N, C-alpha and C positions, 0 to 999 in steps of 0.2 A: 582527404580530410577525415578525422576521426569521429568517434560518436559524441565526444565531449567538447572538441575544439575545431575552430576554423583556424588555419595557420598557413604561412608560406615562408619558405627560406629563400631570401632574395640573393644573398651573397655570402661565401665562406672563404676565408683567407687564413692560411697558416704562415705566420711571420716567424722567421728564424734570424734574429739579429745578434750582433756580437754581445750586446748587454742583456738581452732577454728574448724569450720565445713565447708566442702566445697564439691562440686561435681566435679569430674575430668572425662573428656571425651577425648578419643584418637580416631582419625579416619582420613578421608580424604574427600575432596570435591573439585570438578572441575566445574566451570561454563561452560556450552557447547558453549557459545559464547566467552569463555576465557576472560570474563571481570573480574574486581577485585572483591574479596569476602570479606565480613565482617561477623562477627558472633554476635548474639544477644541472651540474655538469659532472661528467666522470672521465677520467683519463686512466686507461688500463684498469678499468673497473674499480677505480678509487674515486670517491667524491672530491671535487676540487672547488675551492672558493673561486667565485667569479665576480667581475664587474658588470653591472647591468645599467643600462640607460633606457628608460622608457620615454616614448614621445608620441605626440598625437599624429595620426595619419588622416589628414583631411579627406583624401580620396576614399579611404574606407568608411569614414563616418557618413559621406554622401551615399556611397553604394548601399550600405545597410540601412540608411534612413529611407531610401527608396523601396526597401523591403519592409518597412514599417518598424525597424529596430533602431532605437537611439542608443548608441554605444556610450558606456559610462566611464570608461577609463582609457588610459593611453594604450594604443594598440601596437604601435611600432616598437621594436626593441633592437638594441645593439648590445651584444654579449661579447666580453673579452675574458678568455680563459687563460691564465698564465700556465705555461707548460714545464718550465724548467729545462734541464739539459738532457734528461733521460729519454731513451728512445720511447715513442709512443706507438703502441701496437693497436690500440683502439680509442675512439672517442665517441661520446654520446652527449647530446643535449636533451634535457627532459623539461617538461612543463607540468606544474601542479597547481591545482586551485582547491578551494575550500572543500574539504571532506572527501577528496577523490584520490585515487592512486596516481602516482606519477606516470607520465606518458611520454614516450620518445618521440621527438619531432625531427631529430637529425642524428645520423651516425656516420662514422667514417673508419676505415681500416688504415694500417700504416701505408699501404701502397696508394690508397686514395688521397691521403694527406700529403704524400710525396709529390703527387701530381700538382698540387696547388701550393707547395712550398714556395716562399718568397722572402728574399733578403733585402729588398730595396728600401733605402732610407727616404725615398720620396714616393708618397702615395699620389696616384693620379687616376683620372678617368677621362676618356674622350667621349663626350656626350654626342657630338655630331661632326661630320666632315662634309662640307658643302662645296660644290664647284659652280661657279658662274661661267658657263662655256661662252657666253657672248663677250664678257669682259676678261676672260682668261685669269680670274682670280679665285682662289681657293681659301676657305675659312674653316678652321677647326675650332671647336668650343668644347670646354669641359672644366675640370679643376685639377689642382696640383698643390701639394703642400709638403713641407719637410717634417719628418718625424723629429728631427732635432731642432725644430723651430727656426731654421735658417731661412733666408730669403731664397725663393726659387726664381730662377731667370729662365725665360722661354726663348727658344730659337728654332728655326726651320733649317733642315739640311736636305740637299738633293742626294741623288744616288752616288754621287762622287764625293760625298761628305763635305761638300762645300756649303757654307752659310749662305742662305738665301735671304734677300732683303724682305723684311716683314714688318707689319704694324700690329700693335698689341693693345687690347683694351682688357682691364681688370674689372671683375664684378663681385659683388657680395654674394656669398654662399651661406645664407641663413639656415638651410637644411642641414649642412654638415655641422654648423654650430649647434643646432638643436640636438643632433646625435652625439654631440661632444667629441666628434672626430678631430675637431680643431678648437682652438680658444680664440678669444677676442683679437689677439695679436695677429691671427692668421686668417680672419674671416673674409678678407678680400682676396680669396684664392681662386676665384672663377676666372677663366681666361677666354678671350676670343682673339685668335690671331689669324691675320690674313696675309697672303703672299702670291706673287705672280705664279701662274700654273701653266706648265707645259705638259700636255697630255702624253708626250713621249718620254717623260722623265718620271721618276718616283720620289716621294718626300717622306721625311720623318720629322717628328716634333721632338725636340730635345728639352729636358728639364734639368737644370743645373743648379746646385747649391754650393756652398763653400767646400763641402766634404764629399759630395756625391754627385753623379751624373747618370742619367738613363734616357733612353729614347724609345719612341713608339712609332712603328711604321703607320703612315696614314694611307689607308686603302679605300678605293672607291666602294669595296664591298661593305665598309662601315658607313656608307652614306646615310645620313639622318633621315633623308626622304623615304627610304625604305622602312626604316624603324618606325617613323611616324605613320606611314601607311599601314603597317601591321598593327600598331598600337591602336590605330583608329578602327580598323576593322574588328579587332578583338572586343571593342567596347560597343560595337553596333548591334542591333537586332536585325531580323531579316529584311524588314521594310526599309530600314535606313541603309543597309548594304546595297540594295537595289538602287536607291536614291544616289548613294555615293558613287556607284559604278557608272550611272548615267551621267552624272556631273563630270566624272573623270573623262568619259568619252567625248563629251561635248565641249569641254573646256581645257583638257590636257592636263599633264601632270603639274605644271608650274603653278596654274591657278588653283588646283586641287590642294597642292601643299600649302598655299597661302591661307587656305580655310583652316588649316590644322594648327596654325601658329598659337592659337589660345588653347590647345589641347583637345583631346577627343571629347565629343559630345557636350561641349560647353554650353551650348545654347539650351540644353535641357535642364541646366542647373539654376535653380532659382535662389534669390537672396535668402529665403527661408532655409533651403538646403544648406547653403554656406554658414549661415548663422548657427544652425544646430550642429553642423560639423565642427565649428570652432568653440562652441559654448563649453564652459568649464565643466568638468565631471565631478561626480560625488567624491571620488578618491582625492581629486586636487582640492576640493573645498575642505576635506578633512585635514589634509596637510597644511593648508592655510590656517585653520583653526589652532594649530599647534605652534605657530610662529609667535615668537616673543619679540615684538619691535623695541628698539631702544627708546624710541619716542612713541608712545602709545596715546595720543590725544582722544579725549571724549568728543564724539560728533553728535551734535544735536540735529536731528532731522525734523524740520518744521512743516506742518501741513494744516491747511484749513479745510474742514469738511463741511459740506452743505447738502443735506438730504441724499447722502451718498448711497448708492445702490449696494446692497449687502454684499454681493459677490465681488464688486469692485474693492469695497472696504476690506474684505478678507484678503484679497491678493495684494493689495497695498501694504497691509500690515505684515502679512506673512513674509513678504519678500524683504522685510527689515528684520523681523524676529529670527529668521534663519540665515542672517549674514555670517559669513565666515569669520569676520572681525566682530568681536563681542563688546567693545567699549562704545557704546552708543546709547542714545536716548531718543525716543519718538515723541515729539511734543505736538499734540493735537488740539486745535481750537475748533469747537463745533458750533457753527451758527445756524444749524438746522431748526426748522420750525416744529420739530418733534424731538423726542428723547431717544428715538430708535438707534441712532448711531452710538450714543453713550451706553446704552443698555447692551448692545452687542459687544462693545469693547470690554465692559465690566464682566460679562458672562464668559467670554471666550479667551481673554488675555490677562491672566492674573501675573503679569510681568511688571515689576516695579520700575523697569526702564521705560515703560509706556506711560506717559503723562497726558492728561487731558483736562480741558476746562470747557464747561458748557456756558456759552455766551448768552448774556441776557437778551441780546438782540443781534441781528446780522449787520456787522459793521462794514460789509463790502469785502472784497478780496484782500485789499491792502490792510484794512483794519483787522480783519480776521487773522491774517498772517502775523501781523504785529502782536496779536494776543498770543499765538502760538510761540512767537519769539520770546515773550515774557517768561515762558516756562523753561527756556533753554539754559542750561548750566554748563554746557560743553566748551571746549576750546575752538571748535570749528562748528559751522552751521551749514547744513545742506538744505536746499529747497526741493520740495516734493509736492506734487499734485495729488489730489485725493483719489483719482481714478487711474493713476499710473502704477508702474512696476519697476523695481530695481532688479538687476542681476544679483545673485547671492555673493559675488566677489566684489561688489561696487565699493564698499567701504574699505576692504582690504587694499584694493588697488589705489585708492586715494591716500591712505595712510602710508603705503609703500612709496608713494611718489614724494612725500615730504620727509623722508628719512635723511637724505644727504643735505637738504636745503629746506628750511621751513617756509615754503611758498605760502603767501597769504590767500591765493585762489588756485583752486583746482577745478577743471571741468573735464568731462568725458564725452565720448561719442554716444549717439542715441539712435533709435529707430522708432517706428510706429507699430502699434499692435491693432490690426484690424479686427475689431471685436465681432463683426458679423461673420467673418471667415476663420477666425481664430488663427490668424497668421501674421508673422512678423514681416513688415514691409518697409519700404522707403527709408533705407539707412541714411544717416547724416554722418559720414566719415569727415571729420573736421580737420583743419589744418592746426598747427600750433597757432598761438595767439596772433591774430591778424587785425591790427587796429582798423584798417580801412574796410575790411570785411565786416567788421563788428559795427561800424558807422553806417554800413550799407543795410545791414538787417541783423536781428539778433540770432546769429547762428550758434551762439553758445548755449542757450536755453537750458537744457538739463544734461548731465547731472551737474550742478553748480554748488561748489562747497567753498566757504569763505571763513577766514579767520574771525572769531568773535570780536577781537579788539578792533578790527576794521569796522565792523558794525557799530560798535560803540562810538567810533568817530563820526560815521556819516549818518547814522539813524537807520530806522527801518524802512518799510514800504510807505509810499506816499499816495494817499487816496485820489489825488488829482491826476495821477498817472495810471489809474485803474484800467486793466486791459493790456498795459504794458508796463505794469508796476515792477515786474522783475527786470526789464530792460533798463529802466531808470535806476533801480537799485544796483545793478551790475555795473553801470557806468560809474556811479558814485564810489563803488568799492574798487574798481579798477584804478580810478584816479589816485587812490591812497595805497595801493598794494605794492609790496616789495618785489613781486614777481608772480607770473601766472604759469601754471603748468597744466599741460594737456595730456590726458591719458587716452591713447588711441585705441580704445576698446569700446564695444557696444555694452554699455552698462545701465542703460535707461531705456524703458519703453513707454512711449507716449501713446496712450490708448485713443483709438479712433472710434467714436460712436456718434450717433446722430446729433447729440447736443455739444459735442466737443469742437473746438476751433480747428483741430486737426482734420476732422471730417468735413467741416463746413466753413470755409474761411469767410464767406459773405455774412455769416451770422453776427459777426462782431467787428464791424468796420470801425467802430470807435476805438478798438484796440490799435489799429494802424495809425489813426490820428494821434493817439497817445504816444506811440512810438516815435512818431515825427517830433512831437514835443519834447521827448526824452533826449533825443540827439541835439536838439536846439539848446536845451539847458545844459547839456554837457559842453557844448561850445562856449556858452556864456561863462560857465565856471572856469574853463581852461584858457580863456582869452583868445579863442579862434574866431576870426571873422569869416562867416560862411552862411550861405542860405541852404535850406533843406526842402526838397520836395518829395511827396509821396508818389511813388511810381504808380501808373494807372493799372486798372484790372487788365490782366489776371495777376499782376505782379504786386498785389497788395502785400504790405509787410516789407517791401524792398524800398530803399530810399536813395536818392541822388543828392550828394552834397556838392555844391559849387563853391569853391574857396575863393576868397577875395585875392585880386592882384593889385592891392593897394600900392600906390606909387608907380605902377606900370613899368617895372624895370625892363631894361633892354635885353632882348633874346637874340643871341647870335646863332644863325641857322647855317650849319656847316654841310656843304653838299659836295662830295667828291664826284668827278664827272670825267668820262672819256667818250667822245664822239656822241652819237644819239641826240641830235638837236631837238627833234620833236618831243622826245621823252622828257628832256630837261625843261623845255618850254611849258609842257603841260604842268609839271611840278611848280615852276616859278609862277605861272599865271594863277594857279590856285591859291598861292600865298598872297597875292595882290588882289584877286577878284572875289574870292570866297572868304578868306579870313578876315575876321573883324578886329583882331588885335594888331595894332599898327606899329607898336614900337619894337621893331626888329631890324636886324641887318642880315644880309645873306652873303656868305663867304663860299665861293665856288672854288674848288681845288682842281684845276686843270691837270689831267693825268695822261700825258702821251697820246692826245687825240691826233688823228691823221686826216680828218675831213674839214674842208675849208668852211663849210656852212656853220660849224659849231663856233669857230673863231669869230665869224661875222656876227653870230648871235651874242657871244660874250661882248662885243663892242656895243652892240644895239642896247642890250639891257643896262649896261653901265651908263650909257647916255640917258636912257629913260628914267633910271632910278639912281638916286644918290646914295642909296643905302645897299648897293651890290658892289662887291669887290671880288675879282677874279685873281687868284694867285696860282703860281705854276709849280708843280711837282714833276720833275723830269727823270726821276729814277724809276726803278721797277715797281710794279704794284705790291703794296704792303698796306693794307687797310688800316692797320694800327699807326704805322709811320705817317701816312697821309692825314689822317684825322688829328694826330698829335701836332703835326705841322700846321694845319689849318687853325688850331686853337690858338697858335701864337699871334694870329691877326684878330682875334675875337675881342670886342670891347665889352660885350654883355656880361652880366652877372650870371646869366643862364645860357647854356649851350644846348642847342637842339641838333643832334646828329641825325641827318635825313638822307636817305638814299635818293638818287636822282629819279628813280622809277616810282615815285609816290605822288599821290594827289590828295589834297584835303577834300573831305566830304562835308563834315559838319563846320559851320562858320566859327563856332567857338572851340574848335579843336585845340588851337594853340593856347588859348586862355585856360581852358580845362586843365591841360597839362602844367602850364606855369603856376595855377593856383595851387595844385598839389605839391609842386616842387618848391614852392616858396615856403612850405611849412618847415620849421626848424629840424623836425626829426626825420625828414625825407632826403634821400640823396639822388635818386633817379626816378623818372616816370616814363612808363611806356604807354602806347597807344593801341587801339583796337585796329588792326589792319585787315583789309578785305582783298581777296583776289579780284580779278576783273569781273567774275561772275557773281560777286557779292557773297561768296562763302568765305569763311574766316581763315586768314593766313596766320595771324598771331592774336593771341588773347592771354599771353603769359607763358613763362617758360619754367619748366620743372627740371631740377638736376637729377641725373641718374639714368635716363633713357639711353640704351645703347652704351652705357658706360660713360656717358657725357651728359647730354641734356636734350630736351625736346619741347616742342609746342604742344600744349595740352588739348586745345580745341581746334586744331587744324582740320579744315574741310567741312565744319558745320555751317549751316545757314546763318547769315548775319543776325537774324531774329531768334535763332535757337538759344535756349537758355544755357545749355551746357550742364554739367554736373552741379546740382544744387544752385542753379541760376548764376554760376560764377562767371559765365561768359558775358552777362549783361549788367553786372554791377562792379563797382570799384573794389579792388582787394589787393593783397599783397602777395608777391612771389619772390623767389630768390633771384630771378633774372627777368629781364625783358630784352627784346630785340633791338639793336641799334639801328635798324632800318628806319626807326622813328623813336628816338629816345632823348628825353630832356635830362640834363644833369646840372646841378649847381657847379659853376666853374670852380669855385673854391674847394669843393669836395673832389672834383676831377683832378685838379693839381695836387692836392693833399695825397691822394692815393697813387700818384704817378702816372695818371692818364691810361691809355691803352697799352697793354703789354706788347712790345714790338716783336716778340718771338711768334706771336699769333698773327701770321700774315694775312690769312683769309678767313679762317674759322675760329671759333672759341673766344674771340677777342671781347665781344660784347658780354658774354656770360662771364668771363673772367673779370671785367670791369665791375659788373654788378656785384660779384662776390667780394671784390675788394672794398666796394662801398658798404656791403653788409658787414664785412669784418670791421669797419670803422663805425659800426653801430648805427647806421642809417637805414631807412626803409627804402625798399623798391616798391613803387605803386603801379599797378595795372589800371589804367583809366578807361573804362568801358564806353565813356561818352566822347572821347577824342577819336573820331572815326576818319580813317584814311583809306584810300585804295593803295595797294602795293603790287605793282606789276612785275614782281620779283625776278631779280637776276637777269634782266634783259641786257645789262651792260657787259657782265662778266660771264654769263652763261651758267649752266647747271654742272653739278659734280657727275658728269655723265661719261667720263672716259677714265682710263686707268690712272693717268697722271694726276687728274684732279681728285679722284678717289684716294690716290696715295697720299697726296698732300693733306687732304682732310684728315685721314687716319693718323698721319704723323702729328698733326696739331692736337688731336684728341688725346694722343699719347702723352704729350707734353702737359696738357691740361689735367690728366689724371695724376701725374707726378706732383703738380703743384697743389691740387686740391683733393688730397686722398680722404680727409676727414668727412666732408660732406657726402662724398661717394660712398664711404663705408657706412656712415650713420643715417643717411637719408635726408632728403630735402624737408626742413621743418614746416614748409607750407604745403606738403603733400602728405596725405595720410599713409601711414606704414602698412595698413591692411591691403592697400592696392598693390598689385604685383608689377613692379617697375619694369620687369622683363617682358610683360605681355602687352603693354601699351596703356595709354591713359585711362585711369578710373576703372581698371579691370581687377576684379577680385579673384578670378580663377584663371 
């Protein structure tokens, strides 16, 4: 490192193509005095124009933060230097910052460039090559894209140049997109390809486009476990190296590597570290300030002050005054019993965008907010608390969100600021608008911005809802809105101090009663028959809605079965002995059983119950075909697809699901499923894990909250498991039922996505509780044939649903790293 800069050159490539030649350099550089950096290049001692992309490096921000340094500008760089056709004798890259001489950070001679010369029209990288010796399956992961923007196809060849059967999963590579190595049309260029492995053979991966082909030998020497091991040790201090070595000796390499899946030293990284590493820089704020939006609405931020502490007042106002978007007004209604707040504002903020009124009396939170609202002249109104803070790009992000479509409502992510520790904590990374989650608790809270025309229709805050006045207000706005947009960025900080609800939820129990009333009034206005109960301590502020099953429609319960009489009997008995909803029929689909006792049981239950019917499927197992076949015999308006290895736990599980499913906007409802040991098997499915989908709360205790309590309350997901899934029969038929190309896997997720495409909601009902003794009939994906079958179906799923895999699941926050596991930031 130099005296003035910290830097590293990560990769250099000299590309010589028929149409152009260029040198590409990737790395990072930071001026030690934090001054702005520019890059210069010379070829044969002549200055050459270059293309430069700067991007944030979260790893660097975290590393420097631990040293007490908060980086202010983008640290990573990708430099592309056009070279022309002349011979290059020398090349150099320089960095220069304010008031300093340029400094060389990379140079190469003609011979050195010749060694890295490359004419491939397909760029690629093998990130890892792993071998499962127990199952004899190898997996290569990485990325590849065509410089000509042609589709790249992937295949595996053995040492005899024969194509080997393989399965492929494609993944989003947002890192390459950020570096502008690719554009949006290519962002799904990550790959994970698996194939049968014979240790006596050798293999190569082939990348093929319409006009070019290249291949790379897959060598055990490239094994990702070694790379992970070295990367891990490079990050550890002496004490942790000792711990790691001990763990490796005691548990072996396989378990040691499993600890590395989330990256080196993950456990030492706090949310505060992550947030500061992601936070907008001064340089970025300055760039935002120069942006001229085609639609630049005025945003009125309304706040009610009451004896506000001076330091809180200053931070609240300062984080508005210094916004990168300037078309705003801050409307303050002060109900304090002194003039201190107004005197402070008059003295320190001579900005005509700051409006205030001193109230003759304290009208309460709703009344005071309404007085602030009377000052508002903006196109949109944002709700703000007097002791909270905004990020300085908050308004910019809101206005950016409404450029292509004028959403009436916009909300953002938020966290809490622990005032005693001066630390950001407890982030709320929200999904896109989830009606069932919002009816379960006010997850939107802050920052909430609404079109003023909507307020003119619904009115302001209502004092009878004080304590949850914003919840009631949001319900009324949502009911009239043309659309709701979620900005997945932490842009609001809710301050925790001894007097705040954030710090002490028991201090304001009346708030939670008011929240219950807000939901009930919402149901009255929208014509929904339902009852609402406030959940008990410590889940104050969470609510359980039970929807009416008026008319008690018939539910057709469809259960495929093969052998396993005792398992099926447990399931059937729970439907008769535990379940309190009685208007149902059971359709058992007999599928190639070989044991006499199951046929005896079929006869017995049909004699005992006149609402049981056994139909026979005598072809090969295909989950989609079998269930579609069973639906032909269903008389009910609602279908419950149920595995034979399930057992009802809560007596109202069926009515809970039915009440949700009867709502006109709902297409399907899933249940909360528990393993035999009462840990969670299913509490919602998110699209994207492993290039397909995954259960988000798998393995937690049945009473654990899960992230933001979402395992314990009703909410929406893109999919739920068909091990226990209720669907409106009309919707099921409209979308074509289960897709029969998915014989074993992906069928339920595919069905849910078809229902979502039909603009119907998928609901996870946390109060419909069942045991699921998972896969006892068919077995697990525990051998090569079953793994192969699963991977093939995932490949089909990826081809069918590329958009949601590319763009991300709307009910899962984009800040979470989908490749790392549920609710992982880093």
